[in-house]
Every structure is written in structure tokens, then in C-alpha cells.
N, C-alpha and C positions, 0 to 999 in steps of 0.2 A: 595592366592593373586590377589590383582588387576593388570592387564597389563597397562604398564608404558605408559602413552601417549593417551591412548584409551578415557579419558573423552572427548577432545575436537572434536574428531569422534563420540562417542555417544552421545553428546548433539547435534551435527548436526542434526545424524540421527533422534534424538526425534524432533529437531523444524521441520525439514521436514514432518516426520510421522504427528505432528501435523496438519500441513499445508492440506495434503492429507486427513486426517480422517475429516477435518470440510469441506474440497470441497466434497468430498464423501456423507456426511451426510447432508450437507447444515445446519448444526446445533452447536452449543457450546455441542451440549447431548452426545460428545461423552466422554468416558472412558480416564484416565490414561492408562488401561488395555490394551483398545483398539491401543491406542497413541503406547505405548511400544510395542504392540505384530506387529504391523506394520513395528516397528524401527527394530525389531529382539532381544529385549529384554524384561528380566521381568519388571512389575511395578514396585517392589521393587526397580530395578534399577533408572528406570523413577523418581521416589519419591527422591531416593538419589540424584540425579542431578539436579531437579529443587525444589522438596518441595511438588508440587499440580498441579491441573491442570491450575489453573489460572496462575501459575507463568511460566509454559509449555508455555503456549497461548502468554503472554508478551514476551517472548523471540523469538517466531513466531514473532511476529510483529515487533519486532525490528528486526529481520532478513530481514523480507521484507521490511521494510523500506529504512534498509541499501542496498537492491538490488536497490530499486527506487533511492535514494541520487544519488547512482553510476551512474544511469542511466542518471540521470538531470545531473549532472555534465559533463558526455560524451557530452550528446547532447548541451550544453551550450558552452562546448569550440568549439563544430563545428560550430556554430552561428558565423553570424557575421555582422549583424545590428539588431536593435531595433527588428523588426516586426519577422525576424528569433530566435530571442532568447525567445520569447514568444511562437512562435509556437514550438521551440525546446521543452518548458515544457509541451506544452501540448500533443506534441510524446511521451514523454518520461513518460506519465501517464497513456500511453496506450500500453506502448511497449509489447514485449512478453512475458520480464521478469515479468512484472507486471499486465497485464490484461489478466490472466487467470483464468478459471471458479473457482480452489481452491482457489487461491488470493483474487477473488474478494469476495467469501465468508466467507475469512477471517475477511477481511473489513468490510464487512456488521455486521459480529457479536464484531468487534473491537468497532463501533461508539456505540453499545447496549451495552457494557461491561466499557465504558467508562464512563456514565452516573452512574455508582454505583462502579468502583473501580477507588481511584485517580491514580495510577499509569497509567491506561490506558490513563487516561481523561491526564494527563501529556503529554502521547507519541503523544496523537492525538494533542495538542497544540501546541508541537513543530511542527509537520508536516504542520498543518494549517500557523504555522507564518513562515517557511520557502517556502511553496508553495507560500504565498503571497508577500513575498521578492523576488522571485524569478519571478513573474511577474510585481510588481511594479517598480523596475527599468527601465526595457524599456520600460515598458508602459508609464512612464512619458514624454518618446523622444516622444511618438507617441499620448497621449490624455492629455498631462499637468495635469493638477489640478483633472482630471477626474482619474489618476490611480489605486487611493486606492478603487473606488468603481469598477471599470472595472474589477482589479485584482480580486476581491471578488467576481462579478458575473461568472469570469471564472471558479474561483475554486471552487463555489458552483455547477455549469453546470458538472466540474468534477466529482465532489463526486456524484451528482444527476444520473450522466450516472453510475457508480459504480452500487450504490444504484436500480437503473434501471435494470442491466447486472445481478444481484446477485438474484433478485426476477424474470426473465427472465425464468429459467429453460433451454435456451439454451446455447451455447459455445457464448462467448463474439467477437462480430465483430471489431476487430481494428479498421479498414477504416469507420465502419459509428459512430465510438465511436468520432474519430478524427476530422469526417466531421459535428459532431454537434457542437465540441466545438471550432473549426475554423470558423465554420459559424457564431458561437455568435461574435467571435473575429473580424471576418469582419464588421457586423454591427455595433460594438462599434468603430473600428478606421477608419471607412466610407470607407472601402474596399471591 
């Protein structure tokens, strides 16, 4: 007989185990059995909750995006100038919760998966639209009609830093990442 109330706990454990396993292996070549073992349950139970590895991975990316969204909202709430709002988005993109080795690896594989899996492509599109809109609004005040193109460059730089870090094999350097993107921002806004 299943324990009442265990499903959310087990689903969360599987999501966290998925992120950890992708980070450990550096690839999507992890099995449901490996994920389930890390989560402390059987692969049959993992399949019961998610159906398969693709669904577990999509749930993991939704989890990552949820944490990222909360970090951005919190950072934006504390910013009081247009430039501060742009910098808040940049810093949230490289926060401790979002810019960890295993999360960076998950992002790399998410980009790849989005090329062939429609639900992954949809999630990536939602992330990109939100990032752009969070940047464009304050950039309009700073650079006027160039806001869209500057937001696209800043967004591309954020994504590029994630890709570089995923391929580097070393622990992500938050300060260096923020410095790179804020350096681009400074050149774009003339500061």
C-alpha cells in the first residue's frame, strides 16, 4: 500500500537526483535506474511517477527554471534603478542556486534536447522570452530604441557563459561570469 503524501517527496527526490546525475556524468546518458538509485528508490517507482527519462529531465528543467525565476523576481524587487534592474537579472542568472556545476551541465543538455523534443523547445522559448522581457524594459530607459538588440546580446552572453562553463570541466566562477556580462552591459550603455 502506498504511503499517503509520499508522491511529492519522491518526485522532488527524483528531480534532484536527475540534476545530480547529469552533473556527475556530464551527459544525458544517465539511466532511470541510476537516477532512481541516487534518489533511494526503484526504477519502477521512477517510471511510475514520470513515465521515462525524458519526462524526468523535463521536470528537472522546470525545477531549475522555477528556482531561477524566483531568484530573478527577488533580485528585481530589490533593484531601484533601470541599470540596477538589468544588473539584478545578470546577477540572478549566476546566483549560487542557478550557477552550480550540475545545473550548468543540465542547461547544456537542455539546449541539445530542445532541438528534438517539442516540450523542451517550448520551455526554452519561455525562458528566453522572460529573460528578454526582464532586460528590455529597463534597457529602454538606458538605450532607447536599441533595447531589444542590447537585451539579445546580454542574453546571448549569459547563455554563452553557461555553455563555456559546461565545457570547461572546472567549478563555475560566479564573479568572473558576472564580470563578463556586466562588462558587455557597461560598453552597451556607455558606462
